N, C-alpha and C positions, 0 to 999 in steps of 0.2 A: 311374663308378658301376656299370658293367656288367663290371668286371674279373672274369675267371674264368668268365663266363657260358658261353663257348664250350668251356670245359674240362669242363663237366658233360655226361655221356652221357645227354642228355634222352630219347633214344629208348628207353633201357633202363628209364627210370622210368615210373611210372604215375600217372594221376589218375582221376577218376570215369568217364571215357569211353575209357580205354585208354592208349595211348602218350602220353607227355608231350612229344613232339617239338614241339608247338605252343607250349609254355610260354615259350621265349625271345621269341617274337613278342608274347605277352601282356605280359611284363615290359617290353619296349621300348615297347609301346603306353602303358604307365603314364606314361612320360616324354614322350609326344608333345606337340607344340604344338597339336594339333587336339583340342578338347574332346570331340567325338564319339568319336574314337579312344581317348581316355583312358577314357571311360565304358564303351565296349565292352570294353576290356581289363580294367577292374575287374570288370565283369559276368562276364567269362570266368574270372577268378580265383575268384570266388565260385561260379560255375556248375560248374567242373570241378576246379580245383586245391584248393579248400576247400569242395567240394560238401556242402551240408547240415551244415557244421561239421566234416567229417571231415578228418583229416590223413594225407596219403599221403607216399610217399617224395619225390615231386616237390614237395609242400608244404614239406617240411623243406629241400630244396635251394634253395627260393626265399627262405627267411628271411634269409640274409645279404644277398642282393641287395635285398630290400625294405627292410632297415635302411639300406643305402647310399642308396637312393632317398629315404628319409624325411628325410635330413639335407642334401640338395642343394637350396638355395634356388631354383634355376632350374626345378625340377620343380613343375608345377602340381598341385593337388589332392593334396598330400601328406597332408592330413588323412585322405583315404580309404585311403591306404597304411598310416597308423598304425592306423586302425580295423581294417583287415584283420589286422595283426600282433596286435592285442589279441584279436581273435576266434580266431586260430590258437592263441594261448597261453592261452586261457581254461580254467581248471581245471574249470569246469562244462560244458565242451564235450567234444571227442573224448577217448576213452580209448585205452590201448595204448602200446606202446613208442615209436612214431613221435611221438605227441602229447607224451609225456614228454620226448623228446629235443628237440622244438621248444621246449617251455617252458624246458628247460635252456639252450638257446642264447639265448633272450630274456632270461633272468635274467643270464646271463654278460655280455650286451651291454646291460644296463639303463641304463648310462651314456648311451646314445644318447637315451633318453627324458628324462633329466635335462637334457641340452643343449636339447632341444626344448621344455621346460617354459616357457622364456622366448622362444620363437620369435616373429618378427615377424608371422607369419600366425596370426590369431586362430583359424582353423579347426583348425590344428595344435594350438594350446594347448588347444582344447576336447577334442581326442582323446587328449591325453597323460595326464591324471590317472588314467584307468582303467589305463593301462600302468604308471604308477608304483606303484599299489597292488598290482598283480598280479606285477610282475617285480622290483621294487627291494627290497633289504635293506640294513640292518636296519630294523625298524619305526620306530624313533626317527627315522631319516633321512627316511623317507617322510613321517612326520607333520610334521616340521620344514619340509620342502620344500612340502607342501600348505599349511601355515599361512602360510609366507612368500608363496606365490603369491596367497593370498586377500587378503593385506595390500596387495599392489602391483597386483593385477589391476583393470582398469577396464571390461572387456567383460562385460556381464551374462551372456551365454551361456557364457563361460568360467567365470564364478563359479558358475553352475549346475552345470557339469561338476565343478568342484572340490568343491562341496557333495555331489554324488552320490558322489564318490570317498571322502569322509569316511564316509558311510554304509556303503559297501562295506568300507572299512578296519575300521570298528567291528565289522561282522559277521564278518570274517575273523579278527580278533584277540581277540574277547571271551573265548574259551576258553583261549588260549595266552599272551596278553599283556594282562592286565586293566588295567594302568596306562595303556598306550597306547590301548586301546579306550575307557577312561574319558575320556581327554583328547580323543579324537575326538568323543565324545558331548557333552563340554562345549562344544567349538567349534560343533557343530550347534545346541546350545541357544542359544548367542549369536546365531547366524545366523537363528534363528527369531524374533527379536525386533527391535524398532526399534533403530537407525535404518536397518536394511537394508530394501530394497525388497520389495514384495509377492511378486514372482516368486521371489526368493531365499528369502524366509521360507516360502513354500509348499514349495519344494524341501527345505528343512531339516526342516519338519514331516513330510514324507513319509519322509525318511530316519530321523528319530527314531521314527516309527511302526514301522519295520522293525527297529530295533536297541535302542531304549529306550522302549517304549510307556508305561512308568510315568511318564515325564517330559513326556508330552503335556499340554497345558492342559486343564482341566476343561471348558471351553467350546469344545472342538476344532472341532465342526462350524460353529457360528456364526463362529468366528474364520477358518476356512478359506474360508467363503462370502464374508466381508468382503474377505479378501485376494484372492480370485479376482476379485471385482468391481473392486477397486482396480487390479489388474493389467490387467484388460480395458480399463478406462477409460484407463490410461496407454498401452496398445498402440494403441487406436483413435485417441486424440488424436495419437499420434506418426505413425501410418501411414494414417489415414483409414479408410474402410470396407474391411475386409479381405476381403469377399466378392468372388469373381470372377463374371464374367458366366456365363450359362447354358451357353455352349459348345455344340458339336455334339451331336446326339442319337445318338451312336455308343457302342459298348460301352466304348471307351477313355475317351470323354468322361464317361459315366456313372460308371465306376469312379473317375475323377479327382474327380468331384463328391462321391462317397460318402466319400472320404478326408477326415479333418479337416484344414482348411487351417492351423489353429493347432496344429502338431505339438508344439510345446514345451508348450503348455497341456495338451494331451492327455496327454503323458508325465508331467507333474507330478501330474495327478489320477489317472492310472492307477497311478502308484507309490503314492499314498496309499491308493487303494481296495485294491490288492493287499496292502499292509502291514496294513490294518485287518482283512482276512481275515474271520473269523466274527463280527465286530462288525456284524451285518447292520443293526441299527436305526440305527447311526451312518452306515452307508454309504447307506441309503435316505434319511435326512435330508440327507446330502450331495448325493445325486442330485437331490433335490427343489430344493435350492439351486442346482444347476447348471441345472436345467430351467426355473427361473424367472428366470434371469439376464437383464438387459437386452441382453446381447451374444449375438447368434445363434450365434457360434462356440462360446461356452460351452455353449449349449443343445445344439448339435450334438454336442459331445463327451459331454455328459450322456446323450444318446440312445444313442450307441454303448456307453457304459459300462454303461447299464442292461442291455443284452444280455449283457455279460460277467457282471454280477451275477446275473441270473435264470437263466443257464445253470447256475449252481452252486447257487443257493439257492431254496427253494420259497416263502418267505413274503414279504409286504410289497410285492407288485407293484402293488396297486390304485392308489395315489396317483401313483407315477411313470408308470404307463401312462396315466392320465388326463391327466397333463401332456404326455406324448408325443403323445397325441391332439390336444392343443391346438396342436401344431406343424404339423399337417396344413394344407395350403393356404398355408403360409408363402411369402412372396415370394422368399425365398432358396432356390433349387433344392436346394442341398446339404443344407439342414436338412430340407426336405420329403421328399427322397428317402431320407434317413437314417431319418426317422420311419416312412415306409412300409415300408422294408426290415425294420426291427426288429419292427414290428407283424405283418408276415407271419410272421416266425420265431416270435413268441410264441404263435401259434395261439389257443387259447381264452383264454389269459391276456390277450389284447388286448381282451376284452369291455368293459372300462371306456372304451375309445375307440370303441366301435361306433357311437355316435351321430354322431361326427365322420366316421367312415369312410362311413356311410350317406349323410350329407349330401354328401360329396365325390363319391360315385359317382352320386348323384341329380342334383346340379346341375352336375356337370362330366362329362357322358357320354363325353367324349373320353378320360377316364382309364380307361375300362372295358377297353380293349384297348390293348396296347402294341405299336406297329409298330416293327419292327427292320430295319436295313438289309440284313443278310446272313442272316437266318433268318426263319422263319415268325412271324406275329403270336403274341403270348402274352397271357394274361389280365393285365390291369392290376393292379399291386400293391395299390391300395386295395380293389378288389373281391375279390382273392384274400385279403386280410387280413380283410375283413368276413365272407366265407364261412368262413374259418378259425376265427372265433369261435363258429361255429354259429348265428349270428343269422339267424332266418327271413327277415328283410328282404332278405337276399342272393338268395333264390330268385327273386322277380319280376325282379330286375335280370338275373340269369343267363338267365332266360327271354327277356328282350328281346335279350340277346346271341345266344342260340341262334336267334332268329328273324331276325337281321340277316344282311347279306351276307357278313360275315367272322366266322367262329367259330374262336377259338383252339383248337388241338388239346389244350392242357393244361386246358381248362375242366373236363373230366371228373374231374380229380384233386381238385377242391375239393368235389365233390358229397358224398362220404362224411361230411364234417364237418357237413352240414346235417341228417342223419337224415331223419325223415319229412317235414320241411318241403320236401324236394327231390322228393317223389313226383310232383308235377305236371309235373316236367321229364322224366319217363321217356319219354313218347311222342316228344318231340323228340330225345332221346338215342338211342333205338332207330332212329328214322328216319335219323339221321346215321350210325350204325354200318352200317345197311343200304346206305348210299351210298358207303362207303369203297371205292375201287378196289382190288381184290385184287392187282393188279400194281403198286401204288404203291411206289416205292423206300423211302418213309418210312412204310410201313404200320404198323410197330411204334409209332412216335411218335403216329400218328393213332388207332390202334385200341385200344391198351392203356388209355389213360385212360378211353375210353368204356366198355370192358368193366369196368373197376374201378368206375365210377359205377353201371352197371346191376347189378353184383354187390352193391354196397352197398345198393341199393334193393330187391334181391331181385325184380327185374322179370322174372317168368317169361314175360311176353308178348314179350320180346325173343328167345325161343328161336330162331325162324327166322333172325334176323339173326346170332345167335351161331353157329348151325350152318352158315350160308352161309360165314361167315369160316373156321370150323374145317375145313370140307370143301374150301374153295377156295384154301387157302394154297399158293402155288407153291413148288416145290423151289428151294433156293438162296436163299430170302428171308433178308435180314439179320435176325438175332435171331428167327428163325422159332419157336424153342422158347418164347421169352418170350411171343409172341402166343398160341401154343397153350396154354400154361399159364394165361394170363389167361382164355381162353375156357373152359377146363376148370373153373377155379374158379367161373365163373359158372354152369355146368351143375350143379356140386355144390350151390350155394346154391339153385338152382331145385328140387332134390330130385326127388320123384316126378313133378313137372311136366315133367321132362326125359327121360322114358322113351324118347322118340324118339331120344335120343342114345346109347342103350346100345351099339349096334354101334360107334359112333365111339369111345367110351371103351374098349371091349374092344380095338379096334384099336391103341390107344396103349399098351397094357400091356407091350409089348416095345420101347418107345422110351425116349429119355432123359426123357420126360415121364411115366414109368410111375407114380411115386409120386402125382403130382397126379391122374392118371387113375384110379388105384385109390381114392383118397380120394373123388373125385366119384362113381365107380361105387358105392361103398358108400352114399353119401348117396342116390343115385337108387334103388338096388335093395335095400339091406340084406342083400345076399348075401355073407357073409363068405368062403364057399368060393371065390368068384370072385376075390377080391383077396388072400387070405392067401398063396398061392404067390409072387405078385409082391412083396409086402411082405417076406416072408422072404428072398427073393433080394436085395432092396435093402438089407436089414439087414446083409448081409455085404459090401456094396460097399466098395471101397478108398477111396471118397470119403466123408469124415466128414460132409459136408453131406447126402449122400443117405441115410446111415445115420440121421442125426438126423431127417430128414423122414419116413423110413419108420417110425421109432419113434413119432413124434408121431401118425401116422395109426393105427398099431396101438393106441395109447392111446385114441384115439377109438372104436375098436371095442369097448372094454370087455371083458367076459367072453368075447365071441366071439373074442378074440385069444389064448385060452389055448394053442393049438398053437404060438404064437410065444414062449411064456415062456422056454424055454431060450435062444433067440437074444437076447431082450431082456435076460435076466440077464447074458449074456456081454457084450453091448454096454454095459451099465451098469458093467462092470468095467474097461473099457479105452477108449482114445481121448480126444478133447478133452473138456473139462468140460461144454460145452453138449450134446454128443451123449450123454454119460454121464447127465447130469441128465434129459434127455428120455426115455431108455430106463428110468431108475429110476422116473420118474413113470408111464410106460406100464405097468410091472409093477404098480405100486400100483393103477392104475385097472382093470387086468385081474383082479387077485386080490382087490381090496377091502381090502387091508392092505399096509403099506409094506415088509413083510419086513425085510431088513437094510439098507435104503437110506435110512433117516431121517437118520442121521448124514451120509451123503454129500450129501443135499439141503441140509442146514443148512450144511455147510462150503462147498458150491458156491455157495450164495446169498451167503455172506459174502465169498468170495474172487473170485468171477467175476460181477460185477454184470450182465454181458450176459445171463446165464441167468435173471434174476429174473422177467421177464415170462412166460417159458415155465413156470417153476415155479408162479407165481401163477395162471396160467390153468388148470393141471392141478389145483391145490388147489380152485379154484372148481368145476371139473367134478366133483370127488369128492364135493361136498356135505358131509354130516355127517362122512364118513370123513376129510375133510381137516383137521379141527380140530387134529390133531397138529402142524400147522405154522401155525396161526392166530397164535401168539405172534410168529412171524417177520414175518407180514404186519402185525400191529399195530405192531411196532417200526419197520417201514418207513414206515408212515403217520405215526408220531411224529417221524421223522427230518426235520430241517429242510434237509438237504443232498440234492441230487438224486443219484440212484444212479449216473449216469455223467456227471459234470460236465465231463469232457474230451472228450465226443463231438461237439462242434461244434454246427452249426446245427440238427441234428435232435434234440439232447439234450433239449430242453424237451418236444417232442411225445412222445418215447419215455418220458420220466419221467411225464408225465401219463397215458400209457397204462398204465404200471405201477401208478400209484395207483388208476386205475379198476379194474384187475384185482383189486387187494387189497380194495377196498371191496366189489366184487361177491362175492368169495369169502366175506368176513366176513358179508355180508348174506344169504348162501345163495342168490344168484341164479346158479344153475349154467348153464353154456353148454357146447356141445360142444367 
C-alpha cells in the first residue's frame, strides 16, 4: 500500500508549513496499529497537507497512496481516510489547477469507492456515499448504486449517510439531469414516510427542504417535533441516559461539555434549519419544539441552534430566549453551560431570561466568579449575561463582587451595558484603577476594562487615577499603546473637566496615539488649530486604519475642519471602502452638504455592511442635513436579516448597535 512512496521527491513538494518531507511519516502513521499515532497522523494531514481545505502539490501526491490505504482491510480507521479523500475532492472546496487535478484523479479511480460501498466496516460505508456522488459517473450508475445500498443496508448511521447523499445528488443534478434528480427526490420522499424510523425520516425531510421544499408536508414543524421526540425516546431506551458526568473544571473539560453529545441529532436538525433558510417563523416554532423536548440533549441542541438563527435574523427571539432561560440551573452541566454561553452572546436580546439569570446569581453566589486553573478569575457567565441585558439588578450584584476579596479583571467590560444604573459603582471602579500596579506585566488586561467602564460612566472624578496611569506607564510595557489610548479616550469623555491633562495630550500628538490624543484634546479645549496639523498628517498615513480614524475625528470638528477639506476629498476618492466612507461623511459634516459623495455612501452601505455603523453615526450627527440618507436607515430597520450575519459571536451586538444608530438618527437625537 506504500508502493512508490519513496520515489516521490517529498522534500521538493510543499504543504501549509513548507517542505513536505514529513508527509511519508504521516501517511505511514495512518496505517499504524497505535490509535493515538493514527489520530495524530490524520490531524497532521488536515493540519498541513490539506490545511483549511487547500490542495497543495503534496496533497495531490498523497491521493494515490490514500486510495491504496482505503482498500486495505488491515488498516484501521479507513473511514477517516475516505473522509479525507472526499474533502480533498470536494468541488465546493479548494480552487485552482492542483485541486482540479486531484478531483480528476479521484474521478478516474472512483471504482475504489464502488468496492468500498459494501465494505464490512460500517464506518467506511458511512463515508463512501459522499464520494460516490462526487466522483462516480454516470448519474444513472450512482443513483442505482445508492438505491441498492438503501435496500440492503441495516446500519442506521449508514442509511443516514445514504439519505444525505441523495440530497446532494439531487442538488448537483437538478439543472443538468432533471430525470435523475427527480428520481432522487422521489426516493427521499419515500424515506420521509413510514415504515422508516424517525431518524431516517428526519434526515430525508432535511434533504427535501434543501432540494424540493415544495414537497414538504404542510404540518412540517409538528411532524419534525414528533419525529425528534420519537428518535430521542428510541435512543435513550437503547443507550440509557446519554449525559456524561460533569468532568474536570478545565478549559478542555468545559469545551467538551459545550459540544452537543448527540452529534447525529445536531446534524439532522442543523441541516433542516439551514435548508429552511428565511422561513424564520417555521424555524422559531421548530426551536421551541426542541427547547421543550423531554430529552436534555434535544434541548441542548436547540440552545446552540438558537444562536445560529439569531446571529442571522432579527425577529422572533422572545419565546426561544424565555425557554433558554428555563434551562438555567439544569442538573445537566452541558445544557446549563450551553444556555449561559448563548445568553452571554445574545446581549440585550437575553432580557426575557433576566429573571432566571438574576435568580441564579442571587441564590448561587458561587456562580458570580469563574475560577480557572491557568488564568485569572473571570466574571461568571450568568452575571455577565444579566449585565449584558442592561438589567439594573446586575449593578448591586457587581457592587458585591467589587467589594469582595477577588475581583475579576473583566468586570469593567460589562459596565457600559448598564448605563446610568452603574453610576453607583464608579467610586469602587476608580479606587481599583488607582491601585493597579504600574509595573504589572498584565497591566493591559487589568486596566483597560476599568478605563472602559469609567469612560462609559463619564466619571470625571477618576481623572487623578487616569493621569497616574497615563504618566506612569513604563517603557516596553506589553500593549502600551492600547492602555494609552484607553486612558486618552477617558480624558476625551471628561471634556473640560480634564484640562489638567492638556500637556499630556499635547505630548502624545507625535506618537502612534496621535489621532486619539487629538480627538481628546479637541474635546477638552475646542482648539482646532492645535489638532488640525496632526490630523492632516495622519490623513496621509500609509495605514488605512489611521487615515480612517483621522477622517472620523475631522468629521467631529465640523466646520472647524474646513482647512482639511482637500485632504478629506482626496481620501474619499481612494483606499478601502470604510476609509472612503468615513472621509465622505467628514466632508458632509464639515460643509453641511454631501457634495458629490451621496452615491458613494449609498453604494458603500449596500456593498460593505461593515461601514454601516460609521455612516449611520454620521447621519445622526448631521441632524436635519442627514435626511438625504434617512431612506437607507429606514430600509435597514425594516430588514429582518442582520447586516453582518457571518461575523460570528459579536454579530448580534454589532447589529443591535447599528439599529440603535439608525433609530437615533431618524429621531433626531444627534451625538458627536
